C-alpha positions as CSV (number, residue, x, y, z in Angstrom):
1,X,9.4,-27.7,2.0
2,X,11.4,-25.3,3.6
3,X,10.8,-21.4,2.2
4,X,12.0,-18.0,3.1
5,X,10.0,-16.2,4.6
6,X,12.0,-13.2,5.5
7,X,11.8,-9.4,4.2
8,X,11.8,-9.7,0.5
9,X,13.3,-6.8,-0.6
10,X,16.2,-7.8,1.1
11,X,16.5,-10.4,-1.6
12,X,16.3,-7.4,-4.3
13,X,19.1,-5.5,-2.4
14,X,21.1,-8.7,-2.4
15,X,21.1,-9.4,-6.2
16,X,21.2,-5.3,-6.9
17,X,18.1,-5.9,-9.1
18,X,14.5,-5.2,-8.9
19,X,12.9,-8.7,-8.5
20,X,9.3,-7.8,-8.3
21,X,8.7,-9.5,-5.2
22,X,6.2,-7.4,-3.6
23,X,3.6,-6.7,-6.0
24,X,2.3,-3.4,-6.5
25,X,4.8,-1.7,-3.7
26,X,7.4,-2.9,-6.3
27,X,6.0,0.2,-9.0
28,X,6.0,2.7,-6.2
29,X,8.7,5.2,-4.4
30,X,7.7,3.0,-1.1
31,X,10.1,0.5,-3.2
32,X,13.0,-0.7,-0.8
33,X,15.2,-1.4,-3.5
34,X,14.8,2.3,-5.0
35,X,15.2,3.7,-1.7
36,X,18.3,1.9,-1.0
37,X,20.1,0.1,-3.9
38,X,22.9,-1.1,-2.3
39,X,23.4,-4.6,-0.7
40,X,21.8,-5.4,3.2
41,X,23.9,-5.6,6.0
42,X,26.9,-3.3,7.3
43,X,29.3,-3.9,4.7
44,X,26.6,-3.1,1.6
45,X,27.9,-0.1,1.0
46,X,31.3,-1.0,0.5
47,X,32.8,-0.8,-2.7
48,X,32.6,-4.2,-3.7
49,X,35.2,-6.6,-5.5
50,X,34.7,-8.0,-9.0
51,X,33.3,-11.6,-9.0
52,X,35.2,-14.4,-9.8
53,X,33.5,-16.1,-12.9
54,X,31.4,-18.5,-10.3
55,X,30.7,-15.8,-8.2
56,X,28.3,-14.3,-10.9
57,X,27.2,-18.0,-11.6
58,X,26.1,-18.2,-8.5
59,X,24.2,-14.8,-8.2
60,X,22.7,-15.3,-11.5
61,X,21.4,-19.1,-10.3
62,X,20.2,-17.4,-6.6
63,X,18.4,-13.8,-8.7
64,X,16.4,-16.4,-10.9
65,X,15.7,-19.4,-7.9
66,X,14.3,-16.2,-5.7
67,X,12.5,-14.7,-8.5
68,X,10.4,-17.7,-8.9
69,X,10.2,-18.8,-5.1
70,X,11.9,-21.8,-5.2
71,X,14.0,-23.9,-3.0
72,X,17.5,-25.1,-4.3
73,X,16.5,-28.5,-4.4
74,X,13.3,-28.0,-6.5
75,X,15.3,-25.6,-8.9
76,X,18.1,-28.1,-9.7
77,X,15.2,-30.5,-10.5
78,X,14.1,-28.2,-13.2
79,X,17.9,-27.6,-14.5
80,X,17.5,-31.5,-14.7
81,X,14.7,-31.7,-16.1
82,X,15.8,-29.0,-18.8
83,X,18.7,-30.6,-19.3
84,X,17.1,-34.1,-21.1
85,X,14.7,-32.1,-22.8
86,X,15.5,-31.2,-26.5
87,X,17.0,-28.3,-27.6
88,X,19.1,-25.3,-25.5
89,X,18.8,-26.2,-21.7
90,X,18.7,-22.5,-20.8
91,X,16.2,-22.1,-22.7
92,X,14.3,-25.2,-21.5
93,X,15.0,-24.3,-18.0
94,X,13.7,-20.7,-18.6
95,X,10.3,-22.1,-20.5
96,X,9.6,-25.1,-17.3
97,X,9.6,-22.0,-14.7
98,X,7.7,-20.0,-16.9
99,X,5.1,-22.7,-17.4
100,X,4.4,-23.1,-13.3
101,X,0.6,-22.7,-12.6
102,X,1.4,-20.1,-9.9
103,X,3.8,-18.0,-12.3
104,X,1.3,-18.2,-15.0
105,X,-1.4,-17.2,-12.2
106,X,0.9,-14.0,-11.9
107,X,1.6,-13.2,-15.6
108,X,-2.2,-13.5,-15.9
109,X,-2.7,-10.8,-13.4
110,X,-4.9,-12.9,-11.1
111,X,-1.9,-12.0,-8.2
112,X,0.3,-9.3,-7.9
113,X,3.7,-11.5,-7.5
114,X,4.0,-15.2,-7.5
115,X,4.1,-16.0,-3.4
116,X,0.1,-13.9,-3.8
117,X,-0.6,-16.2,-6.4
118,X,0.7,-19.4,-4.5
119,X,-1.3,-18.5,-1.5
120,X,-4.4,-17.9,-3.8
121,X,-3.8,-21.6,-5.1
122,X,-3.2,-23.2,-2.0
123,X,-6.7,-21.5,-1.0
124,X,-8.0,-23.8,-4.3
125,X,-9.2,-20.4,-5.8
126,X,-8.6,-21.4,-9.5
127,X,-9.8,-24.3,-11.8
128,X,-7.5,-25.7,-15.1
129,X,-9.9,-27.0,-18.0
130,X,-12.7,-27.5,-15.4
131,X,-10.9,-28.8,-12.7
132,X,-9.5,-27.5,-9.4
133,X,-6.0,-27.5,-9.4
134,X,-4.1,-26.1,-6.5
135,X,-0.6,-27.4,-6.8
136,X,1.4,-23.8,-7.3
137,X,4.4,-26.2,-9.6
138,X,1.4,-27.9,-11.9
139,X,2.9,-26.8,-15.3
140,X,0.3,-25.5,-17.6
141,X,0.2,-27.0,-21.6
142,X,-0.6,-25.2,-24.9
143,X,-4.6,-24.5,-24.8
144,X,-5.3,-24.5,-21.3
145,X,-7.9,-22.4,-19.8
146,X,-7.6,-21.1,-16.5
147,X,-10.1,-19.5,-14.7
148,X,-11.3,-17.9,-11.3
149,X,-14.0,-19.9,-9.2
150,X,-17.4,-18.1,-9.7
151,X,-17.7,-17.8,-6.2
152,X,-14.1,-16.2,-5.5
153,X,-14.2,-13.5,-7.9
154,X,-15.0,-10.8,-5.5
155,X,-11.5,-11.9,-3.3
156,X,-10.0,-8.4,-2.6
157,X,-6.4,-9.8,-3.4
158,X,-8.0,-10.6,-7.0
159,X,-9.7,-7.9,-8.1
160,X,-6.8,-5.4,-6.8
161,X,-4.4,-7.3,-8.5
162,X,-6.5,-7.1,-12.4
163,X,-6.9,-3.6,-11.6
164,X,-3.7,-2.8,-12.3
165,X,-3.0,-5.7,-15.3
166,X,-3.4,-3.0,-17.6
167,X,0.2,-1.1,-16.5
168,X,2.2,-4.8,-15.8
169,X,0.6,-6.1,-18.8
170,X,0.4,-9.9,-20.1
171,X,2.8,-11.7,-22.2
172,X,2.0,-12.7,-25.3
173,X,1.9,-16.9,-25.0
174,X,-1.1,-16.1,-22.6
175,X,-4.2,-14.7,-22.9
176,X,-6.6,-12.8,-20.3
177,X,-10.4,-12.2,-21.0
178,X,-10.2,-9.8,-17.6
179,X,-14.6,-9.7,-17.2
180,X,-14.7,-13.4,-17.5
181,X,-11.5,-13.6,-14.6
182,X,-10.5,-16.7,-17.3
183,X,-7.1,-17.0,-18.8
184,X,-5.8,-19.3,-22.0
185,X,-2.2,-20.2,-23.0
186,X,-2.0,-19.9,-26.4
187,X,1.2,-21.3,-26.8
188,X,3.9,-22.5,-24.9
189,X,6.5,-19.5,-23.8
190,X,9.7,-19.0,-25.6
191,X,13.0,-17.2,-24.4
192,X,11.5,-14.0,-26.4
193,X,8.7,-14.0,-24.1
194,X,10.8,-13.7,-21.1
195,X,11.7,-9.8,-20.5
196,X,13.7,-9.8,-17.6
197,X,17.5,-9.8,-17.8
198,X,18.1,-13.1,-17.3
199,X,21.4,-14.9,-18.2
200,X,20.5,-18.1,-18.2
201,X,24.0,-19.5,-19.4
202,X,25.4,-18.7,-16.3
203,X,23.0,-21.3,-14.3
204,X,24.1,-24.3,-17.0
205,X,27.5,-23.3,-16.7
206,X,27.0,-23.6,-12.8
207,X,25.4,-26.8,-12.5
208,X,27.4,-28.7,-15.5
209,X,30.6,-28.1,-13.5
């Protein structure tokens, strides 16, 4: 599946919001969005016209899709699955995205960002419930245990990420045993567990047309 491989700071500037796509750099004064908080391109600093309803819906969808590092086809598949589940479609969608294994690894602090978590997964650095898993889209369930393989615990990217986990914090639906390189899914994520400003109802309205 094709994946965006260009400069990720450009995506934050396009959405005019910090998406934390570049790990620790996003927390420093080197963050490109902090230095140039306007859209990229030669017309980026021009006063922008008020977006239409469709424009707002599209931008919100693009923002969330880029946050989780998904392609359009994959993102829409999550929406279709969320719409078929019981409950509120938007909340179901956000819960499914949070349950992705690459996201859970990032949230636990084993990686500085989701792209790094995906790379570590593909290199088979993790076990889920005692079995190696290298599928970023794997959906974690309640009471699942995520663990770094013992021979991979000295990998620099993992140790560097864990050193900054106290600043980033671990969401309430996850539990981290930092010393043992383990994490556990205490409960399925709810909408209240997602602190990032996301208006998921706009995404539902866009796909419902």
